[in-house]
PDB file with one MODEL, atoms N, CA, C and O in Angstrom:
MODEL        1
ATOM      1  N   MET A   1     -44.928  -4.410 -25.014  1.00  0.00           N
ATOM      2  CA  MET A   1     -44.685  -5.490 -25.953  1.00  0.00           C
ATOM      3  C   MET A   1     -45.885  -6.444 -25.897  1.00  0.00           C
ATOM      4  O   MET A   1     -46.288  -6.865 -24.812  1.00  0.00           O
ATOM      5  N   ASP A   2     -46.451  -6.782 -27.042  1.00  0.00           N
ATOM      6  CA  ASP A   2     -47.584  -7.698 -27.006  1.00  0.00           C
ATOM      7  C   ASP A   2     -47.088  -9.144 -26.875  1.00  0.00           C
ATOM      8  O   ASP A   2     -45.905  -9.429 -27.060  1.00  0.00           O
ATOM      9  N   GLU A   3     -48.009 -10.036 -26.556  1.00  0.00           N
ATOM     10  CA  GLU A   3     -47.656 -11.428 -26.267  1.00  0.00           C
ATOM     11  C   GLU A   3     -46.939 -12.127 -27.419  1.00  0.00           C
ATOM     12  O   GLU A   3     -45.984 -12.866 -27.179  1.00  0.00           O
ATOM     13  N   ILE A   4     -47.362 -11.921 -28.635  1.00  0.00           N
ATOM     14  CA  ILE A   4     -46.729 -12.613 -29.759  1.00  0.00           C
ATOM     15  C   ILE A   4     -45.274 -12.168 -29.910  1.00  0.00           C
ATOM     16  O   ILE A   4     -44.429 -12.981 -30.284  1.00  0.00           O
ATOM     17  N   ASP A   5     -44.959 -10.902 -29.631  1.00  0.00           N
ATOM     18  CA  ASP A   5     -43.583 -10.415 -29.688  1.00  0.00           C
ATOM     19  C   ASP A   5     -42.718 -11.071 -28.622  1.00  0.00           C
ATOM     20  O   ASP A   5     -41.539 -11.334 -28.859  1.00  0.00           O
ATOM     21  N   ARG A   6     -43.279 -11.333 -27.469  1.00  0.00           N
ATOM     22  CA  ARG A   6     -42.521 -11.973 -26.393  1.00  0.00           C
ATOM     23  C   ARG A   6     -42.023 -13.343 -26.804  1.00  0.00           C
ATOM     24  O   ARG A   6     -40.987 -13.792 -26.313  1.00  0.00           O
ATOM     25  N   PHE A   7     -42.735 -14.019 -27.693  1.00  0.00           N
ATOM     26  CA  PHE A   7     -42.387 -15.377 -28.070  1.00  0.00           C
ATOM     27  C   PHE A   7     -41.870 -15.489 -29.499  1.00  0.00           C
ATOM     28  O   PHE A   7     -41.736 -16.594 -30.024  1.00  0.00           O
ATOM     29  N   ALA A   8     -41.580 -14.363 -30.127  1.00  0.00           N
ATOM     30  CA  ALA A   8     -41.133 -14.367 -31.523  1.00  0.00           C
ATOM     31  C   ALA A   8     -39.833 -15.119 -31.720  1.00  0.00           C
ATOM     32  O   ALA A   8     -39.589 -15.633 -32.812  1.00  0.00           O
ATOM     33  N   PHE A   9     -38.990 -15.201 -30.701  1.00  0.00           N
ATOM     34  CA  PHE A   9     -37.730 -15.924 -30.827  1.00  0.00           C
ATOM     35  C   PHE A   9     -37.939 -17.410 -31.071  1.00  0.00           C
ATOM     36  O   PHE A   9     -37.006 -18.089 -31.501  1.00  0.00           O
ATOM     37  N   LEU A  10     -39.108 -17.929 -30.816  1.00  0.00           N
ATOM     38  CA  LEU A  10     -39.387 -19.349 -31.024  1.00  0.00           C
ATOM     39  C   LEU A  10     -39.610 -19.705 -32.488  1.00  0.00           C
ATOM     40  O   LEU A  10     -39.645 -20.888 -32.827  1.00  0.00           O
ATOM     41  N   ILE A  11     -39.758 -18.743 -33.341  1.00  0.00           N
ATOM     42  CA  ILE A  11     -40.085 -19.003 -34.737  1.00  0.00           C
ATOM     43  C   ILE A  11     -39.089 -19.948 -35.392  1.00  0.00           C
ATOM     44  O   ILE A  11     -39.493 -20.772 -36.212  1.00  0.00           O
ATOM     45  N   ASP A  12     -37.810 -19.863 -35.065  1.00  0.00           N
ATOM     46  CA  ASP A  12     -36.814 -20.752 -35.657  1.00  0.00           C
ATOM     47  C   ASP A  12     -37.028 -22.210 -35.272  1.00  0.00           C
ATOM     48  O   ASP A  12     -36.530 -23.100 -35.960  1.00  0.00           O
ATOM     49  N   LEU A  13     -37.745 -22.473 -34.208  1.00  0.00           N
ATOM     50  CA  LEU A  13     -37.986 -23.848 -33.772  1.00  0.00           C
ATOM     51  C   LEU A  13     -39.086 -24.539 -34.569  1.00  0.00           C
ATOM     52  O   LEU A  13     -39.107 -25.768 -34.632  1.00  0.00           O
ATOM     53  N   GLY A  14     -39.971 -23.810 -35.160  1.00  0.00           N
ATOM     54  CA  GLY A  14     -41.102 -24.382 -35.882  1.00  0.00           C
ATOM     55  C   GLY A  14     -41.056 -24.010 -37.337  1.00  0.00           C
ATOM     56  O   GLY A  14     -41.518 -22.931 -37.708  1.00  0.00           O
ATOM     57  N   PRO A  15     -40.503 -24.883 -38.194  1.00  0.00           N
ATOM     58  CA  PRO A  15     -40.412 -24.541 -39.611  1.00  0.00           C
ATOM     59  C   PRO A  15     -41.783 -24.232 -40.210  1.00  0.00           C
ATOM     60  O   PRO A  15     -42.783 -24.851 -39.846  1.00  0.00           O
ATOM     61  N   GLU A  16     -41.818 -23.283 -41.116  1.00  0.00           N
ATOM     62  CA  GLU A  16     -43.074 -22.855 -41.729  1.00  0.00           C
ATOM     63  C   GLU A  16     -43.814 -24.018 -42.390  1.00  0.00           C
ATOM     64  O   GLU A  16     -45.040 -24.095 -42.306  1.00  0.00           O
ATOM     65  N   GLU A  17     -43.092 -24.914 -43.040  1.00  0.00           N
ATOM     66  CA  GLU A  17     -43.756 -26.047 -43.711  1.00  0.00           C
ATOM     67  C   GLU A  17     -44.432 -26.998 -42.719  1.00  0.00           C
ATOM     68  O   GLU A  17     -45.253 -27.823 -43.120  1.00  0.00           O
ATOM     69  N   LEU A  18     -44.096 -26.891 -41.434  1.00  0.00           N
ATOM     70  CA  LEU A  18     -44.761 -27.691 -40.405  1.00  0.00           C
ATOM     71  C   LEU A  18     -45.737 -26.855 -39.588  1.00  0.00           C
ATOM     72  O   LEU A  18     -46.214 -27.305 -38.546  1.00  0.00           O
ATOM     73  N   GLY A  19     -46.036 -25.657 -40.042  1.00  0.00           N
ATOM     74  CA  GLY A  19     -47.030 -24.825 -39.369  1.00  0.00           C
ATOM     75  C   GLY A  19     -46.461 -23.673 -38.571  1.00  0.00           C
ATOM     76  O   GLY A  19     -47.221 -22.866 -38.037  1.00  0.00           O
ATOM     77  N   GLY A  20     -45.144 -23.574 -38.474  1.00  0.00           N
ATOM     78  CA  GLY A  20     -44.535 -22.487 -37.714  1.00  0.00           C
ATOM     79  C   GLY A  20     -44.837 -22.602 -36.233  1.00  0.00           C
ATOM     80  O   GLY A  20     -45.162 -23.681 -35.735  1.00  0.00           O
ATOM     81  N   VAL A  21     -44.730 -21.494 -35.542  1.00  0.00           N
ATOM     82  CA  VAL A  21     -45.047 -21.414 -34.117  1.00  0.00           C
ATOM     83  C   VAL A  21     -46.369 -20.691 -33.996  1.00  0.00           C
ATOM     84  O   VAL A  21     -46.557 -19.621 -34.576  1.00  0.00           O
ATOM     85  N   THR A  22     -47.288 -21.273 -33.241  1.00  0.00           N
ATOM     86  CA  THR A  22     -48.581 -20.616 -33.035  1.00  0.00           C
ATOM     87  C   THR A  22     -48.742 -20.235 -31.571  1.00  0.00           C
ATOM     88  O   THR A  22     -48.258 -20.925 -30.674  1.00  0.00           O
ATOM     89  N   PHE A  23     -49.420 -19.145 -31.356  1.00  0.00           N
ATOM     90  CA  PHE A  23     -49.746 -18.658 -30.017  1.00  0.00           C
ATOM     91  C   PHE A  23     -51.176 -18.185 -30.046  1.00  0.00           C
ATOM     92  O   PHE A  23     -51.511 -17.251 -30.775  1.00  0.00           O
ATOM     93  N   ASP A  24     -52.034 -18.827 -29.252  1.00  0.00           N
ATOM     94  CA  ASP A  24     -53.456 -18.494 -29.279  1.00  0.00           C
ATOM     95  C   ASP A  24     -53.892 -17.638 -28.092  1.00  0.00           C
ATOM     96  O   ASP A  24     -55.087 -17.494 -27.833  1.00  0.00           O
ATOM     97  N   GLY A  25     -52.931 -17.074 -27.377  1.00  0.00           N
ATOM     98  CA  GLY A  25     -53.259 -16.285 -26.196  1.00  0.00           C
ATOM     99  C   GLY A  25     -53.102 -17.070 -24.921  1.00  0.00           C
ATOM    100  O   GLY A  25     -53.000 -16.485 -23.842  1.00  0.00           O
ATOM    101  N   GLU A  26     -53.081 -18.396 -25.021  1.00  0.00           N
ATOM    102  CA  GLU A  26     -52.914 -19.257 -23.858  1.00  0.00           C
ATOM    103  C   GLU A  26     -51.825 -20.304 -24.046  1.00  0.00           C
ATOM    104  O   GLU A  26     -51.173 -20.689 -23.076  1.00  0.00           O
ATOM    105  N   SER A  27     -51.616 -20.769 -25.266  1.00  0.00           N
ATOM    106  CA  SER A  27     -50.675 -21.853 -25.536  1.00  0.00           C
ATOM    107  C   SER A  27     -49.730 -21.493 -26.675  1.00  0.00           C
ATOM    108  O   SER A  27     -50.098 -20.786 -27.614  1.00  0.00           O
ATOM    109  N   ILE A  28     -48.514 -21.992 -26.569  1.00  0.00           N
ATOM    110  CA  ILE A  28     -47.526 -21.903 -27.643  1.00  0.00           C
ATOM    111  C   ILE A  28     -47.343 -23.314 -28.171  1.00  0.00           C
ATOM    112  O   ILE A  28     -47.123 -24.245 -27.396  1.00  0.00           O
ATOM    113  N   VAL A  29     -47.432 -23.482 -29.495  1.00  0.00           N
ATOM    114  CA  VAL A  29     -47.321 -24.811 -30.101  1.00  0.00           C
ATOM    115  C   VAL A  29     -46.389 -24.733 -31.305  1.00  0.00           C
ATOM    116  O   VAL A  29     -46.455 -23.793 -32.097  1.00  0.00           O
ATOM    117  N   TYR A  30     -45.521 -25.731 -31.430  1.00  0.00           N
ATOM    118  CA  TYR A  30     -44.708 -25.870 -32.635  1.00  0.00           C
ATOM    119  C   TYR A  30     -44.364 -27.330 -32.856  1.00  0.00           C
ATOM    120  O   TYR A  30     -44.378 -28.133 -31.924  1.00  0.00           O
ATOM    121  N   ILE A  31     -44.057 -27.663 -34.097  1.00  0.00           N
ATOM    122  CA  ILE A  31     -43.713 -29.030 -34.504  1.00  0.00           C
ATOM    123  C   ILE A  31     -42.318 -28.992 -35.100  1.00  0.00           C
ATOM    124  O   ILE A  31     -41.961 -28.066 -35.828  1.00  0.00           O
ATOM    125  N   PHE A  32     -41.533 -30.018 -34.779  1.00  0.00           N
ATOM    126  CA  PHE A  32     -40.213 -30.111 -35.384  1.00  0.00           C
ATOM    127  C   PHE A  32     -39.895 -31.556 -35.735  1.00  0.00           C
ATOM    128  O   PHE A  32     -40.460 -32.488 -35.162  1.00  0.00           O
ATOM    129  N   ARG A  33     -38.990 -31.727 -36.674  1.00  0.00           N
ATOM    130  CA  ARG A  33     -38.556 -33.060 -37.090  1.00  0.00           C
ATOM    131  C   ARG A  33     -37.617 -33.629 -36.041  1.00  0.00           C
ATOM    132  O   ARG A  33     -36.869 -32.895 -35.395  1.00  0.00           O
ATOM    133  N   GLU A  34     -37.664 -34.942 -35.877  1.00  0.00           N
ATOM    134  CA  GLU A  34     -36.838 -35.643 -34.906  1.00  0.00           C
ATOM    135  C   GLU A  34     -35.845 -36.548 -35.630  1.00  0.00           C
ATOM    136  O   GLU A  34     -36.177 -37.702 -35.902  1.00  0.00           O
ATOM    137  N   PRO A  35     -34.654 -36.078 -35.951  1.00  0.00           N
ATOM    138  CA  PRO A  35     -33.707 -36.895 -36.705  1.00  0.00           C
ATOM    139  C   PRO A  35     -33.128 -38.073 -35.917  1.00  0.00           C
ATOM    140  O   PRO A  35     -32.695 -39.056 -36.517  1.00  0.00           O
ATOM    141  N   ALA A  36     -33.114 -37.987 -34.578  1.00  0.00           N
ATOM    142  CA  ALA A  36     -32.478 -39.041 -33.786  1.00  0.00           C
ATOM    143  C   ALA A  36     -33.448 -39.851 -32.930  1.00  0.00           C
ATOM    144  O   ALA A  36     -33.040 -40.836 -32.316  1.00  0.00           O
ATOM    145  N   ALA A  37     -34.698 -39.468 -32.874  1.00  0.00           N
ATOM    146  CA  ALA A  37     -35.676 -40.172 -32.026  1.00  0.00           C
ATOM    147  C   ALA A  37     -36.308 -41.335 -32.779  1.00  0.00           C
ATOM    148  O   ALA A  37     -36.070 -41.517 -33.973  1.00  0.00           O
ATOM    149  N   GLY A  38     -37.097 -42.103 -32.086  1.00  0.00           N
ATOM    150  CA  GLY A  38     -37.783 -43.231 -32.699  1.00  0.00           C
ATOM    151  C   GLY A  38     -39.075 -42.853 -33.397  1.00  0.00           C
ATOM    152  O   GLY A  38     -39.847 -43.733 -33.778  1.00  0.00           O
ATOM    153  N   HIS A  39     -39.325 -41.580 -33.572  1.00  0.00           N
ATOM    154  CA  HIS A  39     -40.505 -41.090 -34.287  1.00  0.00           C
ATOM    155  C   HIS A  39     -40.081 -39.925 -35.174  1.00  0.00           C
ATOM    156  O   HIS A  39     -39.022 -39.334 -34.966  1.00  0.00           O
ATOM    157  N   ALA A  40     -40.899 -39.600 -36.149  1.00  0.00           N
ATOM    158  CA  ALA A  40     -40.516 -38.603 -37.158  1.00  0.00           C
ATOM    159  C   ALA A  40     -40.676 -37.160 -36.686  1.00  0.00           C
ATOM    160  O   ALA A  40     -39.859 -36.308 -37.035  1.00  0.00           O
ATOM    161  N   TYR A  41     -41.721 -36.871 -35.894  1.00  0.00           N
ATOM    162  CA  TYR A  41     -42.035 -35.499 -35.507  1.00  0.00           C
ATOM    163  C   TYR A  41     -42.353 -35.415 -34.020  1.00  0.00           C
ATOM    164  O   TYR A  41     -42.850 -36.368 -33.419  1.00  0.00           O
ATOM    165  N   THR A  42     -42.057 -34.258 -33.441  1.00  0.00           N
ATOM    166  CA  THR A  42     -42.481 -33.929 -32.084  1.00  0.00           C
ATOM    167  C   THR A  42     -43.291 -32.645 -32.146  1.00  0.00           C
ATOM    168  O   THR A  42     -42.912 -31.691 -32.826  1.00  0.00           O
ATOM    169  N   ARG A  43     -44.415 -32.630 -31.426  1.00  0.00           N
ATOM    170  CA  ARG A  43     -45.201 -31.401 -31.257  1.00  0.00           C
ATOM    171  C   ARG A  43     -45.032 -30.978 -29.802  1.00  0.00           C
ATOM    172  O   ARG A  43     -45.354 -31.737 -28.887  1.00  0.00           O
ATOM    173  N   ALA A  44     -44.535 -29.783 -29.595  1.00  0.00           N
ATOM    174  CA  ALA A  44     -44.326 -29.233 -28.259  1.00  0.00           C
ATOM    175  C   ALA A  44     -45.411 -28.212 -27.981  1.00  0.00           C
ATOM    176  O   ALA A  44     -45.661 -27.322 -28.795  1.00  0.00           O
ATOM    177  N   THR A  45     -46.051 -28.340 -26.840  1.00  0.00           N
ATOM    178  CA  THR A  45     -47.104 -27.410 -26.440  1.00  0.00           C
ATOM    179  C   THR A  45     -46.805 -26.891 -25.039  1.00  0.00           C
ATOM    180  O   THR A  45     -46.627 -27.667 -24.100  1.00  0.00           O
ATOM    181  N   TYR A  46     -46.753 -25.572 -24.913  1.00  0.00           N
ATOM    182  CA  TYR A  46     -46.559 -24.920 -23.625  1.00  0.00           C
ATOM    183  C   TYR A  46     -47.885 -24.304 -23.213  1.00  0.00           C
ATOM    184  O   TYR A  46     -48.477 -23.530 -23.965  1.00  0.00           O
ATOM    185  N   THR A  47     -48.352 -24.648 -22.015  1.00  0.00           N
ATOM    186  CA  THR A  47     -49.611 -24.121 -21.492  1.00  0.00           C
ATOM    187  C   THR A  47     -49.417 -23.703 -20.035  1.00  0.00           C
ATOM    188  O   THR A  47     -48.337 -23.870 -19.470  1.00  0.00           O
ATOM    189  N   ASN A  48     -50.470 -23.161 -19.440  1.00  0.00           N
ATOM    190  CA  ASN A  48     -50.439 -22.761 -18.028  1.00  0.00           C
ATOM    191  C   ASN A  48     -49.229 -21.866 -17.741  1.00  0.00           C
ATOM    192  O   ASN A  48     -48.560 -22.019 -16.719  1.00  0.00           O
ATOM    193  N   ILE A  49     -48.963 -20.945 -18.646  1.00  0.00           N
ATOM    194  CA  ILE A  49     -47.766 -20.122 -18.561  1.00  0.00           C
ATOM    195  C   ILE A  49     -47.977 -18.973 -17.573  1.00  0.00           C
ATOM    196  O   ILE A  49     -48.917 -18.188 -17.698  1.00  0.00           O
ATOM    197  N   SER A  50     -47.084 -18.896 -16.595  1.00  0.00           N
ATOM    198  CA  SER A  50     -47.109 -17.792 -15.636  1.00  0.00           C
ATOM    199  C   SER A  50     -45.666 -17.438 -15.283  1.00  0.00           C
ATOM    200  O   SER A  50     -44.727 -18.050 -15.792  1.00  0.00           O
ATOM    201  N   GLU A  51     -45.500 -16.456 -14.420  1.00  0.00           N
ATOM    202  CA  GLU A  51     -44.154 -16.063 -13.994  1.00  0.00           C
ATOM    203  C   GLU A  51     -43.425 -17.206 -13.293  1.00  0.00           C
ATOM    204  O   GLU A  51     -42.199 -17.288 -13.357  1.00  0.00           O
ATOM    205  N   ALA A  52     -44.168 -18.089 -12.622  1.00  0.00           N
ATOM    206  CA  ALA A  52     -43.539 -19.120 -11.797  1.00  0.00           C
ATOM    207  C   ALA A  52     -43.750 -20.550 -12.304  1.00  0.00           C
ATOM    208  O   ALA A  52     -43.281 -21.492 -11.665  1.00  0.00           O
ATOM    209  N   HIS A  53     -44.442 -20.742 -13.434  1.00  0.00           N
ATOM    210  CA  HIS A  53     -44.788 -22.108 -13.837  1.00  0.00           C
ATOM    211  C   HIS A  53     -45.160 -22.163 -15.310  1.00  0.00           C
ATOM    212  O   HIS A  53     -45.631 -21.180 -15.882  1.00  0.00           O
ATOM    213  N   PHE A  54     -44.939 -23.336 -15.922  1.00  0.00           N
ATOM    214  CA  PHE A  54     -45.536 -23.663 -17.210  1.00  0.00           C
ATOM    215  C   PHE A  54     -45.622 -25.175 -17.338  1.00  0.00           C
ATOM    216  O   PHE A  54     -44.903 -25.913 -16.665  1.00  0.00           O
ATOM    217  N   THR A  55     -46.502 -25.614 -18.200  1.00  0.00           N
ATOM    218  CA  THR A  55     -46.638 -27.035 -18.517  1.00  0.00           C
ATOM    219  C   THR A  55     -46.124 -27.238 -19.932  1.00  0.00           C
ATOM    220  O   THR A  55     -46.469 -26.488 -20.845  1.00  0.00           O
ATOM    221  N   TRP A  56     -45.290 -28.270 -20.104  1.00  0.00           N
ATOM    222  CA  TRP A  56     -44.786 -28.632 -21.427  1.00  0.00           C
ATOM    223  C   TRP A  56     -45.293 -30.030 -21.749  1.00  0.00           C
ATOM    224  O   TRP A  56     -45.072 -30.973 -20.989  1.00  0.00           O
ATOM    225  N   ARG A  57     -45.979 -30.157 -22.890  1.00  0.00           N
ATOM    226  CA  ARG A  57     -46.471 -31.470 -23.324  1.00  0.00           C
ATOM    227  C   ARG A  57     -45.778 -31.825 -24.627  1.00  0.00           C
ATOM    228  O   ARG A  57     -45.811 -31.060 -25.591  1.00  0.00           O
ATOM    229  N   GLY A  58     -45.148 -32.997 -24.648  1.00  0.00           N
ATOM    230  CA  GLY A  58     -44.522 -33.504 -25.856  1.00  0.00           C
ATOM    231  C   GLY A  58     -45.372 -34.606 -26.454  1.00  0.00           C
ATOM    232  O   GLY A  58     -45.751 -35.558 -25.772  1.00  0.00           O
ATOM    233  N   GLU A  59     -45.665 -34.467 -27.732  1.00  0.00           N
ATOM    234  CA  GLU A  59     -46.424 -35.497 -28.454  1.00  0.00           C
ATOM    235  C   GLU A  59     -45.590 -35.959 -29.645  1.00  0.00           C
ATOM    236  O   GLU A  59     -44.863 -35.168 -30.246  1.00  0.00           O
ATOM    237  N   LYS A  60     -45.699 -37.229 -29.979  1.00  0.00           N
ATOM    238  CA  LYS A  60     -44.932 -37.782 -31.093  1.00  0.00           C
ATOM    239  C   LYS A  60     -45.852 -38.258 -32.205  1.00  0.00           C
ATOM    240  O   LYS A  60     -47.018 -38.589 -31.986  1.00  0.00           O
ATOM    241  N   SER A  61     -45.277 -38.281 -33.423  1.00  0.00           N
ATOM    242  CA  SER A  61     -46.040 -38.701 -34.590  1.00  0.00           C
ATOM    243  C   SER A  61     -45.089 -39.220 -35.656  1.00  0.00           C
ATOM    244  O   SER A  61     -43.963 -38.740 -35.787  1.00  0.00           O
ATOM    245  N   ASP A  62     -45.547 -40.192 -36.406  1.00  0.00           N
ATOM    246  CA  ASP A  62     -44.779 -40.679 -37.551  1.00  0.00           C
ATOM    247  C   ASP A  62     -45.267 -40.065 -38.856  1.00  0.00           C
ATOM    248  O   ASP A  62     -44.544 -40.058 -39.853  1.00  0.00           O
ATOM    249  N   ASP A  63     -46.499 -39.545 -38.850  1.00  0.00           N
ATOM    250  CA  ASP A  63     -47.064 -38.999 -40.088  1.00  0.00           C
ATOM    251  C   ASP A  63     -47.446 -37.517 -39.996  1.00  0.00           C
ATOM    252  O   ASP A  63     -47.866 -36.933 -40.995  1.00  0.00           O
ATOM    253  N   GLY A  64     -47.309 -36.899 -38.817  1.00  0.00           N
ATOM    254  CA  GLY A  64     -47.673 -35.499 -38.643  1.00  0.00           C
ATOM    255  C   GLY A  64     -49.165 -35.263 -38.544  1.00  0.00           C
ATOM    256  O   GLY A  64     -49.609 -34.115 -38.527  1.00  0.00           O
ATOM    257  N   LYS A  65     -49.955 -36.337 -38.479  1.00  0.00           N
ATOM    258  CA  LYS A  65     -51.416 -36.219 -38.395  1.00  0.00           C
ATOM    259  C   LYS A  65     -51.965 -36.841 -37.126  1.00  0.00           C
ATOM    260  O   LYS A  65     -52.881 -36.295 -36.511  1.00  0.00           O
ATOM    261  N   THR A  66     -51.411 -37.978 -36.730  1.00  0.00           N
ATOM    262  CA  THR A  66     -51.847 -38.695 -35.542  1.00  0.00           C
ATOM    263  C   THR A  66     -50.783 -38.516 -34.465  1.00  0.00           C
ATOM    264  O   THR A  66     -49.609 -38.810 -34.691  1.00  0.00           O
ATOM    265  N   TRP A  67     -51.194 -38.035 -33.295  1.00  0.00           N
ATOM    266  CA  TRP A  67     -50.261 -37.696 -32.228  1.00  0.00           C
ATOM    267  C   TRP A  67     -50.552 -38.480 -30.965  1.00  0.00           C
ATOM    268  O   TRP A  67     -51.709 -38.780 -30.670  1.00  0.00           O
ATOM    269  N   SER A  68     -49.503 -38.818 -30.210  1.00  0.00           N
ATOM    270  CA  SER A  68     -49.677 -39.441 -28.898  1.00  0.00           C
ATOM    271  C   SER A  68     -48.679 -38.819 -27.928  1.00  0.00           C
ATOM    272  O   SER A  68     -47.515 -38.592 -28.258  1.00  0.00           O
ATOM    273  N   GLU A  69     -49.169 -38.555 -26.734  1.00  0.00           N
ATOM    274  CA  GLU A  69     -48.334 -37.903 -25.725  1.00  0.00           C
ATOM    275  C   GLU A  69     -47.242 -38.859 -25.252  1.00  0.00           C
ATOM    276  O   GLU A  69     -47.501 -40.034 -24.991  1.00  0.00           O
ATOM    277  N   PHE A  70     -46.007 -38.336 -25.143  1.00  0.00           N
ATOM    278  CA  PHE A  70     -44.923 -39.150 -24.609  1.00  0.00           C
ATOM    279  C   PHE A  70     -44.269 -38.514 -23.394  1.00  0.00           C
ATOM    280  O   PHE A  70     -43.497 -39.172 -22.697  1.00  0.00           O
ATOM    281  N   MET A  71     -44.563 -37.249 -23.127  1.00  0.00           N
ATOM    282  CA  MET A  71     -43.972 -36.605 -21.969  1.00  0.00           C
ATOM    283  C   MET A  71     -44.821 -35.422 -21.532  1.00  0.00           C
ATOM    284  O   MET A  71     -45.367 -34.691 -22.359  1.00  0.00           O
ATOM    285  N   LEU A  72     -44.923 -35.245 -20.222  1.00  0.00           N
ATOM    286  CA  LEU A  72     -45.607 -34.095 -19.643  1.00  0.00           C
ATOM    287  C   LEU A  72     -44.720 -33.563 -18.529  1.00  0.00           C
ATOM    288  O   LEU A  72     -44.371 -34.298 -17.605  1.00  0.00           O
ATOM    289  N   VAL A  73     -44.356 -32.295 -18.611  1.00  0.00           N
ATOM    290  CA  VAL A  73     -43.469 -31.688 -17.636  1.00  0.00           C
ATOM    291  C   VAL A  73     -44.173 -30.492 -17.021  1.00  0.00           C
ATOM    292  O   VAL A  73     -44.690 -29.634 -17.736  1.00  0.00           O
ATOM    293  N   GLU A  74     -44.194 -30.436 -15.706  1.00  0.00           N
ATOM    294  CA  GLU A  74     -44.674 -29.277 -14.960  1.00  0.00           C
ATOM    295  C   GLU A  74     -43.436 -28.571 -14.438  1.00  0.00           C
ATOM    296  O   GLU A  74     -42.770 -29.085 -13.540  1.00  0.00           O
ATOM    297  N   ALA A  75     -43.116 -27.416 -14.975  1.00  0.00           N
ATOM    298  CA  ALA A  75     -41.897 -26.703 -14.604  1.00  0.00           C
ATOM    299  C   ALA A  75     -42.230 -25.532 -13.683  1.00  0.00           C
ATOM    300  O   ALA A  75     -43.162 -24.770 -13.941  1.00  0.00           O
ATOM    301  N   TYR A  76     -41.451 -25.399 -12.601  1.00  0.00           N
ATOM    302  CA  TYR A  76     -41.659 -24.337 -11.630  1.00  0.00           C
ATOM    303  C   TYR A  76     -40.373 -23.547 -11.424  1.00  0.00           C
ATOM    304  O   TYR A  76     -39.275 -24.102 -11.458  1.00  0.00           O
ATOM    305  N   ARG A  77     -40.527 -22.257 -11.213  1.00  0.00           N
ATOM    306  CA  ARG A  77     -39.400 -21.403 -10.874  1.00  0.00           C
ATOM    307  C   ARG A  77     -39.617 -20.910  -9.451  1.00  0.00           C
ATOM    308  O   ARG A  77     -40.718 -20.491  -9.094  1.00  0.00           O
ATOM    309  N   PRO A  78     -38.568 -20.960  -8.642  1.00  0.00           N
ATOM    310  CA  PRO A  78     -38.743 -20.523  -7.238  1.00  0.00           C
ATOM    311  C   PRO A  78     -38.998 -19.030  -7.124  1.00  0.00           C
ATOM    312  O   PRO A  78     -39.164 -18.515  -6.018  1.00  0.00           O
TER     313      PRO A  78
ENDMDL
END
């Protein structure tokens, strides 16, 4: 199974009109609308992906053009 197939289930999270889900070989990125948050959009980026770890970066935007980081998570699996 190639890498893009492994992450194909994420497509529903990133609407096509917002760019869909992208995978560049190292990072998975998608944008979604935030109906309940204090900002209009969130961009989620997963990097440093391995069997035991990944980094999740959340960025917020009101216009979908200018982004600022609001959360960084380093996730580990034992």
